[in-house]
C-alpha positions as CSV (number, residue, x, y, z in Angstrom):
1,X,-0.1,0.0,-0.1
2,X,1.3,3.5,-1.0
3,X,1.8,6.2,1.5
4,X,0.9,9.8,0.5
5,X,3.5,12.3,1.1
6,X,2.4,15.6,2.6
7,X,4.5,17.5,0.0
8,X,3.9,17.8,-3.6
9,X,3.9,15.1,-6.1
10,X,4.8,14.7,-9.8
11,X,1.1,15.3,-10.8
12,X,1.5,18.6,-8.9
13,X,4.5,19.4,-11.1
14,X,2.4,18.5,-14.2
15,X,-0.5,20.7,-13.0
16,X,2.0,23.5,-12.5
17,X,3.4,23.0,-15.9
18,X,0.1,23.1,-17.4
19,X,-0.7,26.4,-15.4
20,X,2.5,27.9,-16.7
21,X,1.4,27.0,-20.3
22,X,-1.9,28.7,-19.8
23,X,-0.1,31.7,-18.3
24,X,1.9,31.9,-21.5
25,X,-1.1,31.3,-23.6
26,X,-2.8,34.2,-21.8
27,X,0.1,36.5,-22.4
28,X,0.1,35.7,-26.0
29,X,-3.7,36.1,-26.2
30,X,-3.4,39.6,-24.7
31,X,-0.6,40.6,-27.1
32,X,-2.8,39.5,-30.0
33,X,-5.8,41.4,-28.5
34,X,-3.8,44.6,-28.5
35,X,-2.6,44.1,-32.2
36,X,-6.3,43.5,-33.1
37,X,-7.3,46.7,-31.1
38,X,-4.6,48.7,-32.7
39,X,-5.7,47.6,-36.1
40,X,-9.5,47.9,-35.2
41,X,-10.0,44.4,-36.4
42,X,-13.1,43.7,-34.1
43,X,-13.6,40.2,-35.7
44,X,-10.2,39.0,-34.5
45,X,-10.7,40.7,-31.0
46,X,-14.1,39.1,-30.5
47,X,-12.5,35.6,-31.4
48,X,-9.8,36.1,-28.8
49,X,-12.3,36.6,-26.1
50,X,-13.5,33.0,-26.2
51,X,-9.7,31.8,-25.8
52,X,-9.1,34.4,-23.0
53,X,-12.3,33.2,-21.1
54,X,-11.2,29.5,-21.3
55,X,-7.7,30.4,-19.9
56,X,-9.1,32.7,-17.2
57,X,-11.6,30.0,-16.2
58,X,-8.7,27.5,-15.7
59,X,-6.6,29.9,-13.9
60,X,-9.4,31.1,-11.5
61,X,-10.8,27.5,-10.8
62,X,-11.4,26.2,-7.3
63,X,-9.0,23.3,-7.9
64,X,-6.2,26.0,-8.8
65,X,-7.0,27.8,-5.4
66,X,-6.8,24.6,-3.3
67,X,-3.5,23.7,-5.0
68,X,-2.1,27.1,-4.4
69,X,-2.8,26.7,-0.7
70,X,-1.1,23.4,-0.6
71,X,1.8,24.6,-2.6
72,X,2.4,27.4,0.0
73,X,1.7,25.3,3.2
74,X,3.7,22.2,2.3
75,X,7.3,23.1,1.2
76,X,9.6,20.4,2.8
77,X,11.0,18.4,-0.1
78,X,12.9,18.9,-3.4
79,X,9.9,18.4,-5.6
80,X,8.3,21.1,-3.5
81,X,11.2,23.6,-4.1
82,X,11.0,22.9,-7.9
83,X,7.2,23.4,-7.8
84,X,7.7,26.6,-5.9
85,X,10.0,27.9,-8.5
86,X,7.3,26.9,-11.2
87,X,4.8,28.8,-9.2
88,X,6.9,31.8,-9.0
89,X,7.4,31.9,-12.6
90,X,3.5,31.5,-13.1
91,X,3.0,34.4,-10.7
92,X,5.5,36.6,-12.6
93,X,3.6,35.7,-15.9
94,X,0.3,36.6,-14.2
95,X,1.6,39.9,-13.2
96,X,2.8,40.6,-16.8
97,X,-0.6,39.6,-18.0
98,X,-2.2,42.1,-15.6
99,X,-0.1,44.9,-17.0
100,X,-0.9,43.8,-20.6
101,X,-4.7,43.7,-19.8
102,X,-4.3,47.3,-18.4
103,X,-2.7,48.4,-21.5
104,X,-5.3,47.1,-23.5
105,X,-8.0,48.7,-21.2
106,X,-6.2,52.2,-21.7
107,X,-6.3,51.6,-25.4
108,X,-10.0,50.7,-25.5
109,X,-10.9,53.7,-23.3
110,X,-8.9,56.1,-25.4
111,X,-10.6,54.8,-28.6
112,X,-14.1,55.1,-26.8
113,X,-13.2,58.7,-25.7
114,X,-12.1,59.5,-29.3
115,X,-15.5,58.1,-30.7
116,X,-17.6,59.8,-28.2
117,X,-15.8,63.1,-29.0
118,X,-16.4,62.6,-32.7
119,X,-20.1,61.9,-32.0
120,X,-20.5,65.0,-29.8
121,X,-19.0,67.1,-32.4
122,X,-21.3,65.7,-35.1
123,X,-24.3,66.1,-32.9
124,X,-23.4,69.4,-31.3
125,X,-25.9,72.2,-32.1
126,X,-22.9,74.7,-31.4
127,X,-23.2,77.6,-33.8
128,X,-19.3,77.5,-34.5
129,X,-19.8,73.9,-35.4
130,X,-18.8,73.7,-39.3
131,X,-18.9,69.9,-39.6
132,X,-21.0,68.9,-42.5
133,X,-23.0,65.7,-42.3
134,X,-23.9,63.5,-45.3
135,X,-27.3,61.7,-45.6
136,X,-27.7,58.1,-47.0
137,X,-27.6,59.4,-50.6
138,X,-24.3,61.1,-50.1
139,X,-25.8,64.7,-50.1
140,X,-24.8,67.2,-47.5
141,X,-27.5,67.3,-44.8
142,X,-28.6,70.8,-43.7
143,X,-26.8,71.7,-40.6
144,X,-29.3,72.6,-37.9
145,X,-27.3,75.4,-36.5
146,X,-27.2,77.1,-40.0
147,X,-30.9,77.2,-40.2
148,X,-32.5,80.6,-39.2
149,X,-34.1,80.4,-35.8
150,X,-36.6,83.3,-36.5
151,X,-36.9,86.6,-34.5
152,X,-36.5,86.3,-30.8
């Protein structure tokens, strides 16, 4: 009959290797996401969301949380030391992914701000607004601010 060690096992090392692979995959997805956002390729951006969700689901699973607790509590043998080194590498990658996610968030926020500004300019009833808007037939639509308002 086999006796279970309180430390980490080979399956823990395999799990950590898989986690490291997922963290690298997340970093790659976030880089691809940034490229798609810069190119305004929303089709690619949307396709990447499914991959990102799958990876994040794995990384935030309850099993992962339980294993993390055991990694930090049981560190008596050589396997544990190796696994803790793997875990440190995973956490470094996760930190890099956080930064990449923030970068993507800033880019999205700036693009939204730019779009809102453009819409506000187009829709503004400002008398100094000289933007000409075209209708569906490609003809210039009369600007509301240029129409006479009548005598006050």
